FIVEX-98192 format. One record per residue: residue number from 1; residue in three letters; x, y, z of N, C-alpha, C, O in turn. Coordinates in pm, 1 decimal. Layout:
REM residues N
nr:NUM	rest:ala	nxx:X	nyy:Y	nzz:Z	caxx:X	cayy:Y	cazz:Z	cxx:X	cyy:Y	czz:Z	oxx:X	oyy:Y	ozz:Z .
...
***
This chain:
REM residues 113
nr:1	rest:unk	nxx:7713.4	nyy:10197.0	nzz:8710.3	caxx:7820.8	cayy:10126.9	cazz:8644.1	cxx:7877.9	cyy:10216.7	czz:8535.2	oxx:7802.9	oyy:10278.9	ozz:8459.9 .
nr:2	rest:unk	nxx:8008.4	nyy:10223.5	nzz:8526.8	caxx:8076.2	cayy:10309.3	cazz:8429.2	cxx:8093.4	cyy:10235.1	czz:8297.5	oxx:8098.9	oyy:10112.2	ozz:8293.2 .
nr:3	rest:unk	nxx:8101.6	nyy:10312.6	nzz:8191.0	caxx:8121.6	cayy:10250.4	cazz:8060.6	cxx:8269.2	cyy:10220.5	czz:8039.8	oxx:8356.1	oyy:10282.6	ozz:8101.1 .
nr:4	rest:unk	nxx:8295.6	nyy:10125.4	nzz:7953.3	caxx:8433.8	cayy:10087.6	cazz:7925.4	cxx:8506.9	cyy:10197.6	czz:7851.0	oxx:8629.5	oyy:10206.4	ozz:7858.2 .
nr:5	rest:unk	nxx:8433.5	nyy:10281.3	nzz:7779.9	caxx:8497.3	cayy:10390.6	cazz:7706.7	cxx:8552.7	cyy:10496.3	czz:7800.2	oxx:8649.8	oyy:10563.5	ozz:7765.6 .
nr:6	rest:unk	nxx:8494.2	nyy:10512.8	nzz:7917.0	caxx:8542.2	cayy:10612.9	cazz:8011.0	cxx:8643.0	cyy:10560.3	czz:8111.5	oxx:8719.5	oyy:10637.7	ozz:8169.0 .
nr:7	rest:unk	nxx:8643.9	nyy:10430.3	nzz:8133.3	caxx:8732.0	cayy:10371.7	cazz:8234.1	cxx:8876.9	cyy:10369.5	czz:8187.9	oxx:8965.6	oyy:10411.7	ozz:8262.1 .
nr:8	rest:unk	nxx:8902.7	nyy:10321.3	nzz:8066.9	caxx:9040.4	cayy:10303.2	cazz:8023.1	cxx:9117.2	cyy:10432.8	czz:8006.9	oxx:9232.6	oyy:10438.7	ozz:8049.3 .
nr:9	rest:unk	nxx:9060.0	nyy:10537.6	nzz:7947.7	caxx:9136.7	cayy:10663.2	cazz:7943.5	cxx:9167.6	cyy:10717.2	czz:8082.4	oxx:9276.6	oyy:10769.6	ozz:8105.6 .
nr:10	rest:unk	nxx:9073.1	nyy:10705.0	nzz:8175.0	caxx:9096.9	cayy:10750.7	cazz:8311.4	cxx:9205.6	cyy:10666.3	czz:8378.2	oxx:9291.0	oyy:10719.6	ozz:8449.0 .
nr:11	rest:unk	nxx:9202.4	nyy:10536.3	nzz:8355.9	caxx:9303.3	cayy:10449.3	cazz:8415.0	cxx:9441.1	cyy:10477.9	czz:8355.4	oxx:9539.9	oyy:10481.8	ozz:8428.8 .
nr:12	rest:unk	nxx:9449.5	nyy:10497.8	nzz:8225.3	caxx:9577.9	cayy:10529.3	cazz:8162.7	cxx:9632.6	cyy:10663.0	czz:8210.4	oxx:9753.8	oyy:10679.2	ozz:8224.4 .
nr:13	rest:unk	nxx:9544.3	nyy:10758.4	nzz:8235.2	caxx:9587.0	cayy:10886.0	cazz:8291.7	cxx:9643.9	cyy:10867.2	czz:8432.0	oxx:9745.4	oyy:10927.5	ozz:8466.7 .
nr:14	rest:unk	nxx:9579.2	nyy:10784.3	nzz:8511.9	caxx:9630.3	cayy:10755.3	cazz:8645.9	cxx:9765.3	cyy:10683.9	czz:8639.4	oxx:9853.7	oyy:10711.4	ozz:8720.5 .
nr:15	rest:unk	nxx:9781.7	nyy:10593.1	nzz:8544.1	caxx:9910.7	cayy:10525.6	cazz:8527.6	cxx:10017.9	cyy:10627.8	czz:8492.0	oxx:10128.2	oyy:10624.3	ozz:8546.6 .
nr:16	rest:unk	nxx:9985.8	nyy:10718.4	nzz:8401.0	caxx:10083.1	cayy:10821.1	cazz:8361.4	cxx:10117.8	cyy:10913.0	czz:8478.2	oxx:10232.8	oyy:10955.1	ozz:8491.2 .
nr:17	rest:unk	nxx:10022.1	nyy:10944.2	nzz:8561.7	caxx:10047.5	cayy:11034.4	cazz:8674.0	cxx:10115.7	cyy:10965.5	czz:8791.2	oxx:10195.8	oyy:11027.8	ozz:8860.8 .
nr:18	rest:unk	nxx:10085.6	nyy:10838.3	nzz:8814.5	caxx:10134.1	cayy:10771.3	cazz:8934.8	cxx:10258.5	cyy:10686.4	czz:8913.2	oxx:10335.6	oyy:10668.8	ozz:9007.6 .
nr:19	rest:unk	nxx:10281.7	nyy:10633.4	nzz:8794.5	caxx:10391.7	cayy:10539.9	cazz:8774.5	cxx:10506.6	cyy:10600.5	czz:8694.7	oxx:10622.4	oyy:10565.8	ozz:8718.3 .
nr:20	rest:unk	nxx:10477.5	nyy:10689.3	nzz:8602.0	caxx:10584.1	cayy:10744.0	cazz:8516.6	cxx:10685.4	cyy:10827.6	czz:8597.0	oxx:10805.3	oyy:10806.3	ozz:8578.9 .
nr:21	rest:unk	nxx:10645.0	nyy:10921.3	nzz:8684.5	caxx:10747.5	cayy:10997.0	cazz:8758.4	cxx:10840.3	cyy:10910.9	czz:8844.1	oxx:10961.0	oyy:10935.3	ozz:8843.4 .
nr:22	rest:unk	nxx:10789.8	nyy:10810.6	nzz:8918.5	caxx:10884.2	cayy:10726.5	cazz:8992.6	cxx:10976.4	cyy:10646.1	czz:8901.2	oxx:11093.3	oyy:10625.5	ozz:8933.7 .
nr:23	rest:unk	nxx:10924.9	nyy:10600.8	nzz:8787.7	caxx:11009.2	cayy:10524.4	cazz:8695.2	cxx:11118.3	cyy:10612.3	czz:8635.9	oxx:11231.9	oyy:10567.6	ozz:8619.8 .
nr:24	rest:unk	nxx:11085.3	nyy:10735.9	nzz:8603.4	caxx:11184.3	cayy:10828.0	cazz:8547.4	cxx:11289.5	cyy:10863.7	czz:8652.3	oxx:11408.4	oyy:10869.4	ozz:8620.9 .
nr:25	rest:unk	nxx:11247.2	nyy:10887.7	nzz:8775.7	caxx:11344.4	cayy:10921.2	cazz:8879.9	cxx:11432.8	cyy:10801.6	czz:8913.1	oxx:11551.3	oyy:10819.2	ozz:8941.2 .
nr:26	rest:unk	nxx:11378.0	nyy:10680.7	nzz:8910.6	caxx:11459.1	cayy:10561.8	cazz:8932.2	cxx:11560.7	cyy:10545.8	czz:8819.8	oxx:11676.5	oyy:10512.2	ozz:8844.7 .
nr:27	rest:unk	nxx:11518.0	nyy:10569.5	nzz:8697.6	caxx:11611.8	cayy:10562.0	cazz:8585.7	cxx:11724.6	cyy:10662.5	czz:8597.9	oxx:11840.1	oyy:10630.4	ozz:8569.7 .
nr:28	rest:unk	nxx:11691.8	nyy:10784.8	nzz:8640.1	caxx:11795.6	cayy:10887.0	cazz:8658.5	cxx:11891.7	cyy:10848.0	czz:8770.1	oxx:12012.5	oyy:10868.4	ozz:8757.8 .
nr:29	rest:unk	nxx:11839.6	nyy:10792.4	nzz:8878.2	caxx:11926.0	cayy:10749.2	cazz:8988.7	cxx:12017.0	cyy:10635.8	czz:8945.8	oxx:12135.1	oyy:10634.9	ozz:8980.6 .
nr:30	rest:unk	nxx:11964.5	nyy:10540.7	nzz:8871.1	caxx:12046.6	cayy:10428.5	cazz:8826.3	cxx:12152.7	cyy:10473.6	czz:8725.5	oxx:12264.6	oyy:10422.3	ozz:8726.3 .
nr:31	rest:unk	nxx:12118.2	nyy:10569.0	nzz:8639.0	caxx:12218.2	cayy:10623.4	cazz:8546.7	cxx:12329.3	cyy:10693.8	czz:8622.9	oxx:12446.7	oyy:10682.3	ozz:8587.6 .
nr:32	rest:unk	nxx:12292.2	nyy:10766.7	nzz:8727.4	caxx:12391.6	cayy:10838.0	cazz:8807.3	cxx:12481.8	cyy:10740.2	czz:8881.3	oxx:12603.0	oyy:10760.7	ozz:8887.6 .
nr:33	rest:unk	nxx:12424.3	nyy:10634.4	nzz:8937.3	caxx:12504.0	cayy:10532.5	cazz:9005.7	cxx:12601.3	cyy:10467.6	czz:8907.1	oxx:12718.5	oyy:10447.9	ozz:8939.2 .
nr:34	rest:unk	nxx:12553.2	nyy:10434.9	nzz:8788.5	caxx:12640.5	cayy:10374.1	cazz:8687.2	cxx:12752.1	cyy:10469.5	czz:8647.4	oxx:12865.5	oyy:10426.7	ozz:8626.2 .
nr:35	rest:unk	nxx:12721.2	nyy:10598.0	nzz:8637.0	caxx:12822.2	cayy:10697.4	cazz:8601.2	cxx:12929.0	cyy:10707.6	czz:8709.8	oxx:13048.1	oyy:10715.1	ozz:8679.8 .
nr:36	rest:unk	nxx:12886.6	nyy:10708.0	nzz:8834.2	caxx:12982.8	cayy:10715.4	cazz:8944.7	cxx:13069.7	cyy:10590.4	czz:8951.8	oxx:13190.2	oyy:10599.4	ozz:8975.2 .
nr:37	rest:unk	nxx:13009.3	nyy:10475.2	nzz:8932.0	caxx:13086.3	cayy:10351.1	cazz:8939.0	cxx:13184.9	cyy:10339.3	czz:8824.6	oxx:13292.8	oyy:10282.8	ozz:8842.3 .
nr:38	rest:unk	nxx:13150.3	nyy:10391.9	nzz:8706.3	caxx:13246.2	cayy:10390.1	cazz:8595.2	cxx:13370.6	cyy:10471.3	czz:8627.5	oxx:13480.8	oyy:10439.2	ozz:8583.0 .
nr:39	rest:unk	nxx:13351.4	nyy:10576.8	nzz:8705.6	caxx:13465.2	cayy:10661.3	cazz:8744.2	cxx:13534.3	cyy:10612.2	czz:8871.1	oxx:13630.0	oyy:10674.3	ozz:8917.4 .
nr:40	rest:unk	nxx:13486.9	nyy:10501.9	nzz:8927.2	caxx:13549.9	cayy:10445.5	cazz:9046.1	cxx:13504.1	cyy:10510.5	czz:9176.1	oxx:13569.8	oyy:10494.0	ozz:9278.8 .
nr:41	rest:unk	nxx:13393.7	nyy:10583.5	nzz:9174.1	caxx:13342.0	cayy:10649.7	cazz:9294.7	cxx:13224.2	cyy:10571.1	czz:9349.7	oxx:13162.1	oyy:10491.6	ozz:9279.2 .
nr:42	rest:unk	nxx:13194.7	nyy:10594.5	nzz:9476.2	caxx:13082.0	cayy:10528.5	cazz:9539.8	cxx:12963.0	cyy:10624.1	czz:9543.6	oxx:12980.8	oyy:10743.3	ozz:9568.6 .
nr:43	rest:unk	nxx:12841.7	nyy:10573.5	nzz:9519.2	caxx:12723.1	cayy:10659.2	cazz:9525.8	cxx:12697.1	cyy:10704.6	czz:9669.6	oxx:12726.1	oyy:10633.4	ozz:9765.7 .
nr:44	rest:unk	nxx:12642.2	nyy:10823.8	nzz:9680.8	caxx:12612.7	cayy:10879.1	cazz:9813.4	cxx:12488.9	cyy:10811.5	czz:9871.9	oxx:12409.6	oyy:10752.2	ozz:9798.8 .
nr:45	rest:unk	nxx:12472.8	nyy:10820.4	nzz:10002.4	caxx:12350.5	cayy:10766.2	cazz:10065.0	cxx:12224.3	cyy:10838.0	czz:10016.7	oxx:12117.0	oyy:10777.8	ozz:10013.3 .
nr:46	rest:unk	nxx:12235.4	nyy:10964.4	nzz:9979.7	caxx:12119.6	cayy:11037.6	cazz:9930.0	cxx:12073.1	cyy:10982.2	czz:9796.6	oxx:11953.2	oyy:10975.0	ozz:9769.6 .
nr:47	rest:unk	nxx:12167.3	nyy:10943.6	nzz:9714.3	caxx:12134.0	cayy:10884.3	cazz:9585.6	cxx:12065.4	cyy:10749.3	czz:9605.3	oxx:11968.1	oyy:10717.7	ozz:9537.0 .
nr:48	rest:unk	nxx:12115.9	nyy:10672.0	nzz:9697.3	caxx:12052.4	cayy:10543.2	cazz:9728.0	cxx:11914.0	cyy:10564.3	czz:9787.7	oxx:11821.6	oyy:10488.7	ozz:9757.8 .
nr:49	rest:unk	nxx:11898.5	nyy:10666.3	nzz:9871.6	caxx:11767.2	cayy:10694.5	cazz:9930.4	cxx:11667.6	cyy:10736.1	czz:9822.6	oxx:11551.3	oyy:10695.8	ozz:9826.1 .
nr:50	rest:unk	nxx:11712.8	nyy:10816.1	nzz:9727.6	caxx:11624.3	cayy:10856.1	cazz:9617.2	cxx:11580.1	cyy:10738.2	czz:9534.3	oxx:11464.1	oyy:10730.3	ozz:9493.9 .
nr:51	rest:unk	nxx:11672.1	nyy:10645.3	nzz:9508.0	caxx:11636.8	cayy:10524.8	cazz:9433.3	cxx:11540.6	cyy:10437.4	czz:9514.0	oxx:11446.6	oyy:10380.5	ozz:9458.5 .
nr:52	rest:unk	nxx:11564.1	nyy:10427.1	nzz:9643.7	caxx:11475.0	cayy:10346.4	cazz:9728.7	cxx:11335.5	cyy:10406.3	czz:9736.2	oxx:11236.3	oyy:10333.5	ozz:9733.7 .
nr:53	rest:unk	nxx:11327.3	nyy:10537.7	nzz:9745.4	caxx:11196.6	cayy:10604.6	cazz:9747.1	cxx:11124.2	cyy:10580.2	czz:9614.4	oxx:11003.0	oyy:10558.7	ozz:9612.1 .
nr:54	rest:unk	nxx:11198.4	nyy:10583.8	nzz:9505.5	caxx:11137.2	cayy:10560.3	cazz:9374.2	cxx:11084.6	cyy:10418.0	czz:9362.4	oxx:10974.8	oyy:10396.7	ozz:9310.9 .
nr:55	rest:unk	nxx:11161.8	nyy:10320.4	nzz:9409.5	caxx:11117.2	cayy:10181.1	cazz:9403.7	cxx:10993.7	cyy:10161.1	czz:9491.8	oxx:10897.9	oyy:10095.3	ozz:9451.3 .
nr:56	rest:unk	nxx:10996.6	nyy:10218.3	nzz:9612.3	caxx:10881.4	cayy:10206.0	cazz:9702.0	cxx:10758.4	cyy:10274.3	czz:9641.9	oxx:10646.7	oyy:10224.0	ozz:9654.5 .
nr:57	rest:unk	nxx:10778.8	nyy:10387.4	nzz:9577.3	caxx:10666.6	cayy:10457.9	cazz:9513.8	cxx:10606.8	cyy:10376.2	czz:9400.8	oxx:10484.8	oyy:10368.9	ozz:9386.3 .
nr:58	rest:unk	nxx:10692.9	nyy:10314.7	nzz:9321.0	caxx:10641.3	cayy:10230.5	cazz:9212.3	cxx:10559.3	cyy:10115.8	czz:9269.5	oxx:10452.6	oyy:10084.2	ozz:9216.8 .
nr:59	rest:unk	nxx:10607.0	nyy:10053.5	nzz:9375.5	caxx:10535.0	cayy:9941.3	cazz:9435.9	cxx:10400.9	cyy:9985.9	czz:9493.9	oxx:10298.0	oyy:9923.6	ozz:9467.8 .
nr:60	rest:unk	nxx:10402.1	nyy:10092.4	nzz:9571.6	caxx:10278.5	cayy:10140.7	cazz:9633.8	cxx:10179.7	cyy:10188.4	czz:9528.6	oxx:10060.9	oyy:10157.1	ozz:9535.7 .
nr:61	rest:unk	nxx:10228.4	nyy:10264.0	nzz:9431.1	caxx:10138.0	cayy:10317.0	cazz:9328.9	cxx:10082.7	cyy:10206.2	czz:9239.6	oxx:9970.0	oyy:10216.8	ozz:9191.3 .
nr:62	rest:unk	nxx:10159.5	nyy:10101.0	nzz:9217.2	caxx:10107.9	cayy:9988.3	cazz:9140.0	cxx:9996.4	cyy:9916.6	czz:9216.3	oxx:9897.2	oyy:9874.2	ozz:9157.0 .
nr:63	rest:unk	nxx:10013.2	nyy:9903.4	nzz:9346.4	caxx:9907.2	cayy:9843.0	cazz:9428.2	cxx:9782.1	cyy:9930.6	czz:9425.2	oxx:9671.1	oyy:9879.1	ozz:9411.8 .
nr:64	rest:unk	nxx:9798.8	nyy:10061.7	nzz:9437.5	caxx:9684.0	cayy:10153.4	cazz:9432.6	cxx:9613.6	cyy:10142.1	czz:9297.9	oxx:9490.6	oyy:10139.1	ozz:9292.1 .
nr:65	rest:unk	nxx:9690.3	nyy:10135.9	nzz:9190.4	caxx:9629.6	cayy:10124.8	cazz:9058.0	cxx:9559.8	cyy:9990.5	czz:9038.4	oxx:9454.6	oyy:9983.9	ozz:8974.9 .
nr:66	rest:unk	nxx:9617.5	nyy:9884.1	nzz:9092.3	caxx:9552.5	cayy:9752.5	cazz:9082.2	cxx:9419.7	cyy:9752.0	czz:9157.7	oxx:9319.7	oyy:9699.7	ozz:9108.4 .
nr:67	rest:unk	nxx:9419.4	nyy:9809.8	nzz:9276.1	caxx:9293.4	cayy:9818.5	cazz:9352.1	cxx:9192.9	cyy:9908.4	czz:9281.2	oxx:9072.9	oyy:9880.7	ozz:9283.2 .
nr:68	rest:unk	nxx:9239.9	nyy:10014.1	nzz:9219.7	caxx:9150.9	cayy:10102.7	cazz:9145.0	cxx:9088.9	cyy:10029.1	czz:9027.6	oxx:8968.7	oyy:10039.9	ozz:9003.4 .
nr:69	rest:unk	nxx:9170.5	nyy:9954.7	nzz:8954.9	caxx:9120.1	cayy:9878.8	cazz:8840.7	cxx:9020.6	cyy:9772.5	czz:8885.7	oxx:8920.7	oyy:9746.8	ozz:8818.4 .
nr:70	rest:unk	nxx:9049.0	nyy:9711.1	nzz:9000.2	caxx:8960.2	cayy:9608.7	cazz:9053.6	cxx:8823.6	cyy:9667.4	czz:9090.3	oxx:8720.3	oyy:9605.1	ozz:9065.8 .
nr:71	rest:unk	nxx:8823.5	nyy:9787.0	nzz:9148.8	caxx:8698.8	cayy:9848.1	cazz:9195.0	cxx:8626.9	cyy:9926.8	czz:9086.0	oxx:8508.1	oyy:9956.2	ozz:9099.9 .
nr:72	rest:unk	nxx:8696.6	nyy:9961.2	nzz:8978.0	caxx:8632.8	cayy:10042.7	cazz:8874.2	cxx:8520.9	cyy:9968.4	czz:8803.4	oxx:8426.5	oyy:10031.8	ozz:8756.4 .
nr:73	rest:unk	nxx:8527.9	nyy:9839.6	nzz:8794.3	caxx:8423.5	cayy:9763.7	cazz:8727.5	cxx:8292.2	cyy:9767.0	czz:8804.1	oxx:8184.8	oyy:9760.9	ozz:8744.3 .
nr:74	rest:unk	nxx:8300.5	nyy:9776.6	nzz:8935.7	caxx:8179.1	cayy:9774.4	cazz:9017.3	cxx:8113.8	cyy:9911.5	czz:9030.2	oxx:7993.7	oyy:9926.0	ozz:9007.6 .
nr:75	rest:unk	nxx:8192.5	nyy:10010.7	nzz:9066.1	caxx:8132.5	cayy:10139.4	cazz:9100.7	cxx:8190.8	cyy:10257.6	czz:9025.0	oxx:8159.4	oyy:10372.2	ozz:9057.0 .
nr:76	rest:unk	nxx:8273.0	nyy:10233.1	nzz:8927.7	caxx:8332.3	cayy:10342.9	cazz:8852.4	cxx:8456.8	cyy:10395.4	czz:8921.5	oxx:8505.1	oyy:10337.1	ozz:9018.6 .
nr:77	rest:unk	nxx:8507.1	nyy:10504.4	nzz:8870.9	caxx:8629.9	cayy:10562.9	cazz:8924.1	cxx:8596.9	cyy:10653.5	czz:9041.6	oxx:8532.7	oyy:10757.5	ozz:9026.4 .
nr:78	rest:unk	nxx:8642.0	nyy:10611.7	nzz:9158.5	caxx:8624.4	cayy:10692.0	cazz:9279.7	cxx:8762.9	cyy:10712.8	czz:9338.5	oxx:8832.2	oyy:10616.9	ozz:9372.4 .
nr:79	rest:unk	nxx:8802.4	nyy:10838.5	nzz:9350.0	caxx:8933.9	cayy:10870.4	cazz:9404.6	cxx:8924.1	cyy:10887.7	czz:9555.6	oxx:8828.8	oyy:10946.9	ozz:9606.3 .
nr:80	rest:unk	nxx:9022.5	nyy:10836.0	nzz:9626.1	caxx:9021.0	cayy:10842.1	cazz:9771.8	cxx:9156.8	cyy:10879.4	czz:9828.1	oxx:9240.6	oyy:10937.3	ozz:9759.1 .
nr:81	rest:unk	nxx:9177.1	nyy:10845.5	nzz:9954.2	caxx:9300.9	cayy:10878.7	cazz:10023.4	cxx:9421.8	cyy:10805.1	czz:9964.0	oxx:9532.9	oyy:10858.0	ozz:9961.8 .
nr:82	rest:unk	nxx:9398.8	nyy:10684.6	nzz:9916.9	caxx:9510.2	cayy:10610.7	cazz:9858.2	cxx:9559.4	cyy:10679.0	czz:9730.6	oxx:9678.7	oyy:10676.3	ozz:9700.4 .
nr:83	rest:unk	nxx:9468.6	nyy:10739.4	nzz:9656.8	caxx:9509.0	cayy:10811.1	cazz:9535.7	cxx:9584.1	cyy:10939.5	czz:9571.3	oxx:9675.6	oyy:10980.4	ozz:9499.8 .
nr:84	rest:unk	nxx:9545.9	nyy:11001.4	nzz:9679.8	caxx:9618.6	cayy:11120.4	cazz:9725.3	cxx:9760.4	cyy:11082.0	czz:9767.6	oxx:9855.5	oyy:11154.7	ozz:9738.8 .
nr:85	rest:unk	nxx:9774.9	nyy:10968.5	nzz:9835.6	caxx:9907.6	cayy:10919.5	cazz:9872.2	cxx:9989.9	cyy:10887.9	czz:9747.6	oxx:10108.0	oyy:10922.0	ozz:9740.9 .
nr:86	rest:unk	nxx:9928.4	nyy:10823.5	nzz:9649.8	caxx:9999.6	cayy:10790.3	cazz:9526.1	cxx:10041.9	cyy:10916.9	czz:9452.2	oxx:10152.0	oyy:10923.1	ozz:9397.6 .
nr:87	rest:unk	nxx:9955.6	nyy:11017.0	nzz:9450.2	caxx:9990.1	cayy:11143.5	cazz:9384.6	cxx:10104.1	cyy:11213.4	czz:9459.0	oxx:10193.4	oyy:11270.6	ozz:9396.4 .
nr:88	rest:unk	nxx:10101.2	nyy:11209.0	nzz:9591.7	caxx:10209.2	cayy:11269.7	cazz:9670.5	cxx:10342.1	cyy:11200.1	czz:9644.0	oxx:10444.0	oyy:11266.6	ozz:9625.6 .
nr:89	rest:unk	nxx:10342.3	nyy:11066.7	nzz:9641.8	caxx:10465.4	cayy:10993.0	cazz:9614.1	cxx:10517.4	cyy:11021.9	czz:9473.8	oxx:10638.1	oyy:11034.9	ozz:9453.4 .
nr:90	rest:unk	nxx:10426.5	nyy:11032.1	nzz:9377.3	caxx:10468.5	cayy:11064.4	cazz:9240.8	cxx:10526.7	cyy:11205.3	czz:9234.3	oxx:10622.0	oyy:11230.3	ozz:9160.5 .
nr:91	rest:unk	nxx:10469.1	nyy:11297.0	nzz:9311.6	caxx:10519.6	cayy:11435.3	cazz:9315.2	cxx:10659.9	cyy:11439.9	czz:9376.7	oxx:10747.3	oyy:11511.0	ozz:9327.0 .
nr:92	rest:unk	nxx:10680.8	nyy:11365.4	nzz:9482.9	caxx:10813.6	cayy:11357.5	cazz:9544.7	cxx:10914.8	cyy:11300.0	czz:9445.6	oxx:11026.3	oyy:11350.8	ozz:9434.3 .
nr:93	rest:unk	nxx:10876.6	nyy:11195.6	nzz:9374.6	caxx:10966.7	cayy:11134.5	cazz:9276.7	cxx:10994.0	cyy:11228.6	czz:9160.0	oxx:11103.7	oyy:11228.5	ozz:9104.1 .
nr:94	rest:unk	nxx:10895.2	nyy:11308.1	nzz:9123.7	caxx:10918.4	cayy:11407.0	cazz:9018.9	cxx:11027.6	cyy:11504.3	czz:9061.8	oxx:11114.9	oyy:11537.9	ozz:8981.8 .
nr:95	rest:unk	nxx:11023.9	nyy:11550.0	nzz:9186.2	caxx:11125.1	cayy:11643.1	cazz:9233.9	cxx:11260.0	cyy:11575.4	czz:9254.6	oxx:11363.6	oyy:11640.8	ozz:9242.6 .
nr:96	rest:unk	nxx:11261.2	nyy:11446.7	nzz:9285.2	caxx:11387.5	cayy:11372.6	cazz:9289.6	cxx:11448.7	cyy:11371.8	czz:9150.1	oxx:11569.2	oyy:11391.8	ozz:9134.9 .
nr:97	rest:unk	nxx:11367.6	nyy:11349.3	nzz:9049.8	caxx:11416.0	cayy:11349.7	cazz:8911.3	cxx:11470.6	cyy:11486.8	czz:8872.7	oxx:11576.1	oyy:11495.8	ozz:8810.0 .
nr:98	rest:unk	nxx:11399.5	nyy:11594.3	nzz:8909.9	caxx:11446.5	cayy:11730.3	cazz:8880.3	cxx:11580.3	cyy:11756.0	czz:8950.4	oxx:11671.1	oyy:11814.7	ozz:8891.6 .
nr:99	rest:unk	nxx:11592.0	nyy:11712.3	nzz:9075.0	caxx:11718.4	cayy:11730.4	cazz:9147.2	cxx:11831.6	cyy:11653.6	czz:9079.2	oxx:11944.0	oyy:11703.0	ozz:9070.7 .
nr:100	rest:unk	nxx:11802.2	nyy:11532.9	nzz:9031.0	caxx:11904.1	cayy:11456.6	cazz:8958.7	cxx:11950.1	cyy:11533.0	czz:8834.5	oxx:12069.6	oyy:11539.5	ozz:8805.7 .
nr:101	rest:unk	nxx:11856.4	nyy:11589.6	nzz:8762.4	caxx:11892.6	cayy:11665.2	cazz:8642.4	cxx:11979.0	cyy:11786.4	czz:8676.3	oxx:12075.4	oyy:11816.3	ozz:8605.9 .
nr:102	rest:unk	nxx:11944.3	nyy:11855.5	nzz:8783.7	caxx:12020.0	cayy:11974.4	cazz:8822.9	cxx:12160.5	cyy:11935.6	czz:8867.6	oxx:12258.1	oyy:11998.3	ozz:8826.3 .
nr:103	rest:unk	nxx:12171.6	nyy:11832.7	nzz:8951.7	caxx:12302.7	cayy:11794.6	cazz:9001.3	cxx:12390.6	cyy:11735.7	czz:8892.6	oxx:12511.5	oyy:11759.0	ozz:8891.8 .
nr:104	rest:unk	nxx:12332.0	nyy:11659.4	nzz:8800.3	caxx:12410.1	cayy:11605.9	cazz:8689.8	cxx:12460.0	cyy:11717.8	czz:8599.6	oxx:12574.7	oyy:11714.6	ozz:8555.0 .
nr:105	rest:unk	nxx:12376.9	nyy:11814.9	nzz:8572.6	caxx:12415.2	cayy:11925.9	cazz:8486.2	cxx:12524.2	cyy:12009.0	czz:8551.4	oxx:12618.3	oyy:12051.6	ozz:8484.5 .
nr:106	rest:unk	nxx:12512.2	nyy:12032.5	nzz:8681.4	caxx:12611.1	cayy:12114.1	cazz:8750.7	cxx:12748.7	cyy:12048.1	czz:8742.7	oxx:12848.7	oyy:12117.0	ozz:8722.5 .
nr:107	rest:unk	nxx:12755.1	nyy:11919.3	nzz:8757.9	caxx:12883.5	cayy:11848.9	cazz:8753.0	cxx:12938.6	cyy:11847.6	czz:8610.4	oxx:13060.2	oyy:11854.1	ozz:8592.1 .
nr:108	rest:unk	nxx:12854.1	nyy:11839.6	nzz:8511.5	caxx:12900.8	cayy:11839.6	cazz:8373.5	cxx:12954.8	cyy:11975.5	czz:8332.6	oxx:13046.0	oyy:11982.6	ozz:8250.2 .
nr:109	rest:unk	nxx:12900.8	nyy:12083.9	nzz:8388.0	caxx:12947.2	cayy:12217.3	cazz:8350.5	cxx:13087.2	cyy:12242.2	czz:8401.9	oxx:13162.2	oyy:12317.7	ozz:8339.9 .
nr:110	rest:unk	nxx:13124.8	nyy:12181.9	nzz:8512.2	caxx:13258.8	cayy:12202.6	cazz:8569.4	cxx:13364.6	cyy:12115.5	czz:8502.4	oxx:13484.4	oyy:12138.0	ozz:8519.7 .
nr:111	rest:unk	nxx:13320.8	nyy:12017.8	nzz:8427.3	caxx:13417.4	cayy:11925.8	cazz:8368.0	cxx:13497.9	cyy:11994.4	czz:8258.8	oxx:13444.9	oyy:12074.1	ozz:8181.4 .
nr:112	rest:unk	nxx:13625.2	nyy:11962.7	nzz:8253.8	caxx:13713.1	cayy:12016.0	cazz:8149.1	cxx:13721.2	cyy:11916.5	czz:8036.1	oxx:13753.1	oyy:11799.4	ozz:8056.8 .
nr:113	rest:unk	nxx:13692.6	nyy:11963.2	nzz:7917.8	caxx:13694.8	cayy:11875.0	cazz:7801.5	cxx:13818.5	cyy:11897.5	czz:7719.5	oxx:13837.6	oyy:11831.7	ozz:7617.2 .
***
């Protein structure tokens, strides 16, 4: 049985690794959609796909974290295939966020002020 002092920092680290990147990429996608709509343009299907991947990642990673929290009381922190999937989804969302930053910056540099 694991101690409570070791469980919570490990769980908070998993939350930071699994939930923060999808949330940040979803926020960037929603900001981009709002920016396009303010200018009267329609968002591209790629932008919608990035937002959908981020939402799905948040849902899947939240389920993985809930199951991890449920099982941590019995046998401690054991990482498995579901954690690898959650890490992969978070990594994909991190790169979606980086792509959003690059594409937003590129469009801002061409703008005439």
